[in-house]
KEMAR-363184 format. One line per field, with one value per residue (C-alpha): residue in three letters; z negated, y, x. Coordinates in Angstrom, 1 decimal, padded with zeros to 4 digits. Layout:
r = Ala,...
w = Z,...
v = Y,...
u = X,...
% end
This chain:
r = Met,Val,Phe,Val,Asn,Asp,Leu,Ala,Gly,Thr,Arg,Gly,Ile,Pro,Val,Trp,Met,Gly,His,Met,Pro,Ala,Asn,Ala,Asp,Ala,Met,Ser,Phe,Val,Asp,Val,Val,Phe,Pro,Ser,Phe,Leu,Phe,Ile,Val,Gly,Met,Ser,Val,Pro,Phe,Ala,Leu,Lys,Asn,Arg,Leu,Lys,Lys,Gly,Asp,Ser,Phe,Leu,Gln,Leu,Gln,Gly,His,Ile,Ala,Trp,Arg,Thr,Leu,Gly,Leu,Leu,Thr,Leu,Gly,Phe,Phe,Leu,Val,Asn,Gly,Glu,Ser,Gly,Leu,Asn,Glu,Asn,Ala,Thr,Gly,Met,Pro,Leu,His,Ala,Trp,Leu,Leu,Leu,Phe,Tyr,Ala,Ala,Ala,Ile,Leu,Thr,Trp,Asn,Val,Tyr,Thr,Phe,Arg,Asn,Lys,Thr,Trp,Ala,Tyr,Ala,Gly,Arg,Phe,Ala,Gly,Ile,Ala,Ile,Leu,Leu,Thr,Leu,Ala,Phe,Ile,Phe,Arg,Ala,Pro,Asp,Gly,Val,Thr,Gly,Met,Arg,Pro,His,Trp,Trp,Gly,Ile,Leu,Gly,Leu,Ile,Gly,Trp,Ala,Tyr,Leu,Tyr,Ala,Cys,Ile,Leu,Phe,Gln,Leu,Leu,Lys,Gly,Asn,Ile,Ile,Leu,Leu,Leu,Ala,Ala,Ile,Val,Phe,Cys,Ile,Ala,Trp,Tyr,Ile,Thr,Ala,Lys,Gln,Pro,Ala,Val,His,Asp,Ser,Ala,Ser,Leu,Trp,Trp,Ile,Gly,Ala,Gln,Ser,Gly,Asn,Ala,Ala,His,Thr,Ser,Val,Val,Leu,Cys,Gly,Ile,Val,Leu,Ser,Arg,Ile,Phe,Phe,Asn,Asn,Glu,Thr,Ala,Gly,Ile,Gln,Lys,Arg,Phe,Leu,Gln,Ala,Gly,Leu,Phe,Phe,Ala,Gly,Leu,Val,Ile,Ala,Gly,Tyr,Leu,Leu,Arg,Pro,Tyr,Phe,Thr,Ile,Ser,Lys,Ile,Tyr,Ala,Thr,Pro,Thr,Trp,Cys,Leu,Tyr,Ser,Ala,Ala,Ile,Cys,Thr,Ser,Ile,Phe,Ser,Leu,Leu,Tyr,Trp,Leu,Ile,Asp,Ile,Arg,Gly,Asn,Ala,Lys,Trp,Thr,Thr,Phe,Phe,Gln,Pro,Ala,Ala,Thr,Asn,Pro,Leu,Leu,Thr,Tyr,Ile,Ile,Pro,Gly,Ile,Val,Phe,Ser,Leu,Phe,Ser,Leu,Leu,Thr,Ile,Ser,Met,Phe,Pro,Arg,Gln,Tyr,Arg,Tyr,Gly,Ile,Tyr,Gly,Ile,Leu,Trp,Ser,Leu,Phe,Phe,Ala,Val,Leu,Val,Met,Tyr,Ile,Ala,Lys,Gly,Leu,Asn,Lys,Leu,Lys,Ile,Arg,Met,Gln,Leu
w = 212.3,212.2,208.3,209.5,213.0,211.2,208.5,210.8,210.9,207.1,205.8,201.8,202.1,200.7,203.1,202.4,204.0,207.4,210.5,209.4,212.3,215.3,212.9,209.8,208.8,206.7,207.6,205.4,205.2,208.0,210.4,210.0,211.1,215.0,214.4,211.9,215.7,217.2,214.7,214.7,218.2,218.3,215.4,217.3,220.9,219.8,218.9,221.7,224.2,222.9,222.3,226.1,227.4,224.9,227.2,229.7,231.5,234.2,234.3,237.1,235.0,232.0,233.2,235.3,231.8,229.9,232.9,232.9,229.2,229.9,232.7,230.7,227.2,230.2,231.8,228.5,227.2,230.8,230.4,227.1,227.2,230.3,228.0,225.4,228.0,229.1,231.9,234.3,233.4,236.8,239.2,237.7,237.0,233.5,230.3,228.5,226.1,228.9,231.3,227.7,226.3,230.6,229.6,226.7,228.2,231.0,228.6,226.5,230.1,231.2,228.3,226.4,225.5,227.4,226.1,228.8,229.4,233.3,234.2,236.7,234.1,232.9,236.7,237.1,233.3,234.5,238.0,236.9,234.8,237.1,238.8,236.7,235.6,239.8,240.1,236.6,237.7,241.4,239.9,236.8,237.8,235.6,233.4,236.8,238.5,241.1,240.4,239.5,236.7,235.9,233.2,230.7,228.3,228.1,224.8,221.8,224.1,226.5,224.6,222.8,226.7,227.6,224.0,224.3,228.1,227.9,224.6,225.5,229.2,226.6,224.2,227.5,228.9,225.3,224.8,221.1,220.0,216.4,217.7,221.6,220.2,217.2,219.7,222.4,219.3,219.5,222.8,223.0,220.2,222.6,225.5,223.1,221.8,225.4,226.6,224.4,225.4,227.5,230.0,230.4,229.9,232.3,235.7,237.3,239.0,235.2,234.4,235.2,231.9,229.3,231.0,229.2,226.4,224.3,225.6,224.8,220.9,221.2,222.3,219.6,217.2,218.3,218.8,215.1,214.4,217.0,214.9,211.6,212.6,213.8,210.5,208.9,210.9,213.9,211.1,208.6,207.2,206.0,202.1,201.3,199.6,202.6,204.4,202.1,201.8,205.6,206.0,203.0,204.9,207.7,206.0,204.6,208.1,209.6,206.2,206.5,210.3,210.3,207.3,209.6,212.6,209.7,210.3,213.9,214.5,212.5,210.8,213.8,215.4,217.7,218.7,218.3,216.9,216.2,212.3,212.5,213.8,212.4,208.6,209.8,211.0,206.9,205.8,207.4,206.9,203.6,203.5,206.0,202.9,200.0,201.9,203.0,199.2,198.0,200.7,202.2,199.2,195.8,198.0,197.3,200.0,198.7,199.3,203.1,203.9,203.4,206.6,208.6,210.7,212.0,212.6,214.7,216.7,216.4,219.7,219.2,216.1,217.3,219.3,217.8,216.4,219.9,220.6,217.4,218.1,221.8,221.0,218.1,219.9,223.3,221.0,219.3,216.3,212.9,211.5,208.1,207.8,208.7,205.3,203.3,205.3,203.2,200.0,198.0,200.0,203.1,202.3,200.7,203.8,205.8,203.9,204.1,207.7,208.2,205.5,208.1,211.1,210.1,209.2,213.1,214.2,212.1,213.4,217.5,216.5,215.8,218.6,220.9,221.7,221.1,222.9,224.2,226.5
v = 009.4,008.4,006.8,004.6,003.2,002.5,000.7,-001.1,-003.6,-004.1,-007.2,-007.4,-004.7,-003.7,-004.2,-000.7,000.3,-000.9,-000.6,-002.2,-005.2,-003.3,-006.2,-005.1,-001.9,-000.4,002.1,003.0,005.8,004.9,004.7,008.4,009.6,009.4,011.1,013.9,015.1,015.0,017.2,019.1,020.0,021.5,023.3,025.2,025.2,028.8,029.9,028.7,030.4,033.6,033.5,032.8,035.8,038.1,037.4,038.5,035.1,035.2,032.7,030.1,031.3,029.5,026.4,026.0,026.1,024.0,020.6,021.2,020.1,017.7,016.3,016.2,014.5,011.5,011.2,011.1,008.6,006.6,006.4,005.2,002.7,001.0,000.9,-000.6,-003.4,-004.2,-004.9,-007.5,-005.9,-008.1,-006.2,-003.0,-003.1,-002.0,-003.2,-001.9,000.4,001.8,002.7,004.2,005.8,007.8,008.5,010.2,012.4,012.9,014.0,016.7,017.6,018.8,019.8,021.4,025.1,026.8,030.3,030.8,034.6,033.4,031.1,029.2,026.7,026.7,025.3,023.4,021.4,020.4,019.6,017.2,015.4,015.1,014.1,011.2,010.3,009.9,007.6,006.1,005.2,003.8,001.8,000.2,-003.5,-005.1,-008.2,-010.3,-008.9,-007.4,-004.8,-001.4,000.6,000.8,002.0,-000.5,002.4,005.4,005.1,007.9,011.0,010.2,009.6,012.9,014.8,013.5,014.2,017.6,018.7,017.4,020.0,023.1,023.3,022.6,025.6,027.8,026.9,027.5,030.1,029.5,028.9,027.0,026.5,025.5,023.6,021.6,020.4,019.1,017.0,015.1,014.8,013.2,011.0,009.8,009.6,006.6,005.3,005.5,003.7,000.9,-000.4,-003.1,-002.0,000.7,-002.1,-004.3,-001.8,-002.0,001.4,002.9,001.8,005.2,005.6,003.2,004.4,007.2,006.3,006.3,009.3,010.9,009.8,011.0,015.2,014.4,015.0,017.4,019.7,019.3,020.4,023.7,024.0,023.9,026.4,028.8,028.5,029.8,031.7,033.0,036.0,036.8,039.6,036.7,036.1,033.6,031.6,031.7,030.2,027.6,027.3,026.9,024.4,022.1,022.2,021.0,018.1,016.7,017.4,014.8,012.8,012.2,011.5,008.9,007.5,007.1,005.2,003.0,000.2,000.8,000.9,-000.6,001.8,000.9,002.8,000.3,000.5,004.8,003.8,007.1,006.7,005.9,009.6,011.7,010.0,010.7,014.5,014.4,013.7,016.1,019.2,018.5,018.2,021.2,023.0,022.2,023.4,026.7,027.6,026.1,028.5,031.4,032.1,030.3,031.5,027.9,027.4,026.9,023.1,023.6,024.8,020.6,020.0,022.8,021.3,018.6,021.2,023.7,020.8,018.1,016.0,015.8,015.1,012.1,010.9,010.9,007.2,006.0,007.1,006.2,002.0,001.9,003.6,000.9,-001.7,-001.0,-001.0,-004.3,-002.5,-003.4,-000.4,-002.3,-005.7,-007.5,-009.8,-007.1,-005.8,-006.6,-005.1,-002.2,-002.6,-001.8,001.1,002.8,002.7,003.8,006.7,007.4,007.1,009.6,011.9,011.3,011.6,015.6,016.5,014.7,017.2,020.0,019.2,019.0,022.7,024.2,023.1,024.5,021.9,021.9,020.6,022.4,021.1
u = 073.8,077.4,076.4,073.7,075.2,078.5,076.7,075.0,077.3,077.9,076.2,075.0,073.8,070.0,067.6,066.5,070.1,069.4,067.0,063.0,062.1,060.0,056.8,057.8,054.8,058.0,060.7,063.4,065.5,067.6,064.8,063.9,067.5,066.6,063.5,065.3,067.0,064.0,062.8,065.4,066.2,062.0,063.0,065.6,063.8,062.1,065.6,067.1,064.5,064.4,068.5,068.5,065.3,067.4,070.7,068.6,067.5,065.3,062.6,064.3,067.8,066.4,064.0,067.8,069.5,067.0,066.9,071.2,070.7,068.6,070.5,073.2,071.8,070.0,073.6,075.3,073.3,073.2,076.9,076.8,073.9,075.6,079.2,077.2,075.5,079.4,080.7,083.1,086.8,088.3,085.4,085.9,089.4,089.9,088.8,085.7,087.1,089.6,086.4,084.5,087.5,087.5,084.2,084.8,087.1,085.2,082.5,084.6,085.7,082.6,080.6,083.6,083.3,086.0,087.5,089.8,089.8,090.3,087.0,089.0,090.5,087.2,085.8,088.9,088.1,084.3,085.2,087.9,085.1,082.1,084.6,085.8,081.8,081.5,084.3,083.5,080.1,081.3,083.3,081.4,080.6,078.0,078.7,077.9,080.2,077.9,075.4,076.4,074.9,071.3,069.3,068.7,067.1,068.0,069.7,069.1,071.2,069.0,065.2,066.1,066.7,062.8,061.5,063.3,062.3,058.6,058.7,060.1,057.7,054.6,056.5,056.4,053.4,051.2,053.6,054.2,051.0,050.6,047.5,047.8,050.7,049.3,046.9,049.9,050.7,047.4,047.7,050.9,049.5,046.5,049.4,050.9,047.0,045.8,049.2,048.2,044.6,044.4,042.4,045.5,048.1,047.3,046.6,049.2,047.8,047.8,051.6,053.5,050.8,052.7,056.7,056.1,054.5,057.5,058.5,055.0,055.2,059.2,057.9,055.4,057.9,059.9,056.7,056.1,059.8,058.5,055.2,057.6,059.9,057.3,055.4,058.9,060.5,057.9,056.4,058.7,056.5,054.3,054.9,057.0,053.6,052.1,055.1,054.6,051.5,051.2,054.3,052.4,048.9,050.8,053.1,049.5,047.6,051.0,050.3,046.6,046.8,049.0,047.5,043.9,046.1,047.8,045.7,045.7,049.3,051.6,054.8,057.9,060.7,061.0,057.4,057.9,054.2,052.1,051.9,056.1,056.3,053.8,055.2,058.5,057.8,056.2,058.8,061.4,058.5,059.4,062.8,063.5,060.6,063.3,066.4,064.9,063.5,066.7,069.1,067.4,065.2,067.7,070.5,072.4,074.4,078.0,077.8,076.8,080.2,081.1,078.7,080.1,081.8,079.4,076.7,078.6,080.1,076.6,077.4,081.7,080.9,078.6,081.2,084.1,083.2,082.7,086.3,088.2,086.4,086.8,090.7,091.5,089.8,091.9,094.7,093.5,093.9,091.3,089.9,088.5,089.2,085.8,086.2,085.3,082.5,080.4,077.8,080.1,082.7,081.2,078.6,082.3,083.9,081.1,080.8,084.5,084.5,081.1,083.6,086.6,084.7,084.1,087.1,088.3,085.6,086.5,090.4,088.8,087.7,090.8,092.4,089.4,087.5,083.5,080.9,078.0,075.1
% end
């Protein structure tokens, strides 16, 4: 995500290294990054909920944890989207990048994993973070200088938040049953298809179906991750061959379903079409199966230590580029000469920047700065 986001500012790169246009009926590897996040969320859901129950959480405590995590993702997405849309600096009373830096600091304070023995310091940190967030929301003025913060869209984190919430609800209602989860995937795809029908799309009373069509599509990808997680880890007494066979059948089903829907819905990340969702989930299924064979079965895990800083602190890693960009912009310093943000030089810079971000995350980990919703 860090690599492709930075690469988006580079000119003269191959078409397949950028997002495909909304009406292109195509997808690049860049278009698979966001659904990979959704898929990973799905794979982690059974582990996360099981661990909460092992710790002794009651049903209400578990729902509270899900709600708090969802609220965190929505809040972060909401602030980021408004910041990216710009603000009226005179009406707000501060430069845009100063506002953004205060937001990032508040986010870290609010969702940092505190290791103090005295919980008072942790509560003080969270209180300070929430107070700063509320203050930033109160003083924010949009470019028109009058209106405040509003949800233009929910941003990547917000979209993940909605899909996570719906997937957690369905996973619990269906008790993790793979067959029922597959039915839930079909239901989500059907919801999207229904929302695009003229009778529904043009109906004033059925607007809510269309309003949730994108969330339904994204939820289907999260559910696909849950299904694969159940295939590989729910019944570990099952033989390796059986698990790979089931994963292979699941992959084939996703590809066939996407192929059958292709004449009616083009592949489009922007429109979150079923074909894009199904093909993305199929790609994630194949990649994870390969990694499972390579790491869990063959034992080739040493190379993964390179990615460990980002893997153990993904949320902080995700916002580090924004922190760096806002800091350099506030100081009017160019991170990389714009004339070189072209072709191979721009690609190499984006690769270097992605690695640099991981090492910054590693350094912050050592300073006990680790975000967790």
